N, C-alpha and C positions, 0 to 999 in steps of 0.2 A: 835367794833369787828375787823375792819381793823387794827387799831393801835395796839390792843392787839396781834392779829395774827402775824403781821409783827415783833413786838418786840420779841415774844416768838419763832417764827420760826427762827429768827436770832440767838437767844440764843442756839438753837440746830443745828446751823451750816449752815443754809440756805444761800448759796452764800459766805460762808467763807471757810477757809482751812479745817475745820472739815468735810465739805461736800465732799471735794476732795477725801478723803480716801474712803468714802461710794461709790462715783461714780467710782473710780478706781476698787474697789472690784466688783462692778456690771459689769464693762466693761470686766473684766476677766471672769466672769460667762457667759456673752453674747458671748464672743469669743469662749468659750467651746461649747456653743450650735451651733454656726455657723460651727465649725470644724466637728461636728457630721455629717453634710451633705456631707462632703468630696468632695466639689466642685460641687455637683449636685444642680439643680435649686430648690428653696424653697421660700415660702412666708415669708417675714421678719416681718410681722405685730405682731404676737403673741410674739415672743421672744424679739423684741425691746420694746414693751409695758410693758412686764414683768420686764425688766431691769429698765426702767424709773420709773415704779410704785414703785419698791422696794426702790428707793432713797427717794421717798415721804413717803413711809411707815416707813422707818427708822427714819425719822424726826418727823412724826406725831404720830406714835404708839410706837416708840422706838425700833423697831426690823424689820428685813426683813423676807421675806417668800421664801421658796423653790419654784421654778418655777412650779413644778408639784403639789403643794398644792391645793387641790380642792377648798378650801375656797378663796384662793388668786386668782385663775383662774376665779372663778365666779365674784369676786369683780372687777377685771379688765374688764371682759366682760360687766358687768353692766355699768361701766363708759363709755366704748366705744360705746355701743349700745345706751345709753342715748344721747350722742353727735350726733350720726348718725340720730336717730329718730327725735330729736328736730329740726334738720335742714331740715326735709322732707317738700315737698311742702304743704302737708295737714296740718301740724302744723303751717306753715307760714300763711296759710289761716285762721286757727283757731285763731291765735294771732290777726288777723285783725277783724274777725267776730266770737267771742266766741260762739254765739248762734248756729253756725253750728257744734259745737264740738261733739254733740251726734252721728253724722253720720261718724265721723272719727275714724277708728280703731287705728291709731297711737297715738291718744290722750290717749286712754285706755292703749295702750302699754307703753307710757311714765309714766302714773300713776302707772302701775304694776312694772315697773323698779324702780321707786322712792321708792315704798313701800318695795320691796325686798332689795334694797340697804340700806335703812335706818334700816331695821331689822338686816341686817348683821353688819352694823356699831354699832348698839346698843349692839349687842352681844359682839363685840370686846371691846367696851368701858366699858361694864359691867365687863368684865374680868380684865381690867386694874384698874377699880375702886375697885375691890375686893382685889387687891394686891398693892394698892396705898401706897407709902411711901413719905410723904411730904418733907422729907429730901433728897430724891434722885429721882428727876423727870426723867423719861426715854424718854419723848418726849412731843410734844405739848399738847396732850390730858391730860397727867398728870398735866401739868402746869395749864391748864384750870380748871381741877377738884380741884386742890389745892386752886386756887384763889377763885373759887365758894365756897368752904368749908370755907375759911377764912372770906369771906363776911357774910355768913350765921351765923357763930359763933359770929360775932360782932353784930348780930341782923338785918343786912341789907338783907332783903329777896326779895326786889323789884329791881332787877338789870338785866342787859343784860346777865349775866352769868348763863344761864339755859340750860337744855338739848337740847332744840330745836335749840338754837343758836350754841351749840357745834356740833350737827349733821350737821347743815347747813354749818358751817365753814369747818369742816372736809371733807364733801362731795365736796364742791367747790374746796378746795385745792387739794384733791386727783384727781378729774375729770380733772381739768384744768392742773395740773402738769403731768398727764399721757398722755392726749390727744395731747396737743399742742407740747410738746417736742418730743414725740414719732413720731408724724406725720412729724415734721420738719426733724428729723433724717432719716426717711424713704425716704423723698424727696431727702435728700442729697445723700444717697446711690444710688437711682434711677438715679439722675443726673450724678453721677460718671460713672455709666454703660453706660449712653447715650452719654456722652462726654468723651471718654477715653483719649483724649489729655489733658483735665483738670486734670483727675485722675493721669496721668503721672507726671504732674508738682507738684501736691500735694505730691505724693509719693517720688519724687526726693528731694523736700524740706525737707520732714520728714527724709529721709535717710541721707541727708547731714547735717542737724542740730541736729537731735536726735539720729539717728542710731537705735540700738535695745534697748536703755534705755527706762524706763517708762516715758511717757509724763506727765508733770505737768502743772498746770495752768500758772505758771510763764514763761513757754516756749512760750506762745502765742505771746509775743512781738518779738520773733525771727523767727516767722513763718508768715510773712505778706501775702504771697500768700494763704496759708491755711486759715488764718483768713478771707481774702477777699472772698474765696469760701463759707465759712460758712455763712457770712453775705449776700452774693448774693443769697444763697439758701433760707434764711429767707425772703429776699425781693421778689424774684420771686414766692416762694411758697404761700406767702400772706395768711397764715393760717386762720386769722380772718379778712376777707375783710371789714366787717362792725363793727369790734371791738365788744364791748358789750353795751347794752343800758345804757345811763346815764340820769340824770335829771338836768335841770338848777336850780341853787340855788337862782337865782334872775332874774328879768327881764333883758334882754340883747338885744342889737341891733348888729347884725353880718352881715357884708357886705350888709347893707341896709335892712335886714330883722329883724323884731321884733319878739323875742322869749319870750314868757311869762314864768314866774317863775313856776317850776314844770313840764315843758314840757319834754317829753321823747325825747332824741336825740341820734342818732346812728352816731358816727364819722366814716366816710368812709375812712378807712386807705388805701384802694386801690388808692384813689385820690392822695395820697402822694407817696406811694411805686411805682406807675406806672406813675408818673408825667413826661411828656415828656420834661418839662423845667428843671428837676432836674437830669434826667438819660439819658445817650447817646442813649441807646437802651433798653427802659423800659420793652419790652415784650420778650426779649431774655435773656438767661443765659450768663452773661458777668461779670466775677470776676474783670475785669479792672475798673468797676464802683467804686471800693474801693481801687484802686492803683494809684499812681502818675506815672509820666514818668520814674522815677528811680526804680519803683517796690516797693516803700514803701507804707505801709498801710495808708489810709486817712479816717477820719471820715466824715460822711455825715449827715447833719441836717435832711434831708428828710428820713433817715432810722429810722423808728419808728414802727417796728412790734409789740412792746409791748404797743403801744399807748403812751401817754405822760401825764405830769401834775401830780396832786395829786392822781389821780385814775389810775396811770400807773400799769401794771401787777404786782401783789404782788410777784410773783416768778421770776421776771426778772433776778436777779443776779444768782439764782440757774439754771435757764434754759440756760443762756449763758455758765455757767460752764459745765453743762451736755452736751450740744451740742459740745463744744470744745473737752472735754475728750473722749466722746463716739466716735465721728467722727474720731478723729485722731488715737485713739487706734485701731479702725476697719480698717482704711486705712493703718496703719502701718503693720497690720497682713495679710490683704486680698486684692486681686484684684477682683473688682466687674464687672461682665459681664452679658450680656443678656442670657436668657436660650438658649439651642441649637435650631437652626432653626429660631431664632429671631435676626434681625439686630438691631444696635443702632437706626437707623431711625424709626424702628417699635415700639420702646418703647414709650408708650403713656403718655404724660404729662397732659392730660385732668384730672382735679380733680374730685373726686367722690362727689356727692351731700351730703351735711351735714351742721351742724351748723358751723363746721370748715372744711377747704378744705384739704382732705387727697388725697394721690395718688390713682388712680384707681387700682383695684386689679391687681397684677402682681407678677412675680417670678424673682429672681436673682440668679446668681451663685457666691459664695464667695470662691475664689481659694486661698489657702494659699500661701503666698510669701516667708515664712521662712521654 
């Protein structure tokens, strides 16, 4: 399923130039939403998540949704709520001692969200199935259905290409693609408001190199400071500190410890992203971590927010493209500041508890620069 998903998602532009146009379109829609607040304080969560989700929808389903579409709103809310609830302390305890589950309301809440989300996906997929044209696939779901149909017509009925795996794959791609990128982008905007001197330097570089032109992915190489700020945001935000559970494929001895085949292992990404031997000031926001003495961008082996190896994040290339284009487009257009009566120092960088680390609830002002 991973190989098939990666191949087909790339076919529909994930991480390629075809995705660039989708992201640019959504960045324009997101800018329009921000402009409606006319510089007044607002919570960026919903609008950012809608923009990021639409990029995934266009690749998976073959079309985007209007931000006020009730079906779309519920779908995004389900994905966000699931991530939040799964990371709650009660669910963590349940994972360790499942027999306690019947006393935890969040377990039932998770099950209800899963059922509602699957019902909604089933409805969307059924609609695509009814209008399926094997000669013109609109997105990932169409490709899966065509491949499934082809195998069944050849008499191969016992395959991995069935509805359950389709629902699971789509759910994983949608939830992960919405939550992680949306949370990281919100961290970036919050950090800009908290550190106005950094925001000044980003906007100076954007004005000097890009001006008022549309930013493209190819501009990244000419924006070393901006690129460093985005990477440092990913490092400090540390969205998935424990990554995702993996299993050892064989017996292995690691740093003197024997780990049996089939053991569940959680790679602690925090240990690398906050490693004091790799970063000058690991617990502070410091874009200089990714710059040399001449201000040129430098890659760091210890920078692995997407994990590493064969099980690296499926959407790594798309996420990097989204973060760059959304972040630069917003900074090109707006100046981000704390709400009236709140100082930069009072902006809280303590993450909210969840399966992934989101910023705590907050509001920002997006003041037009143009």
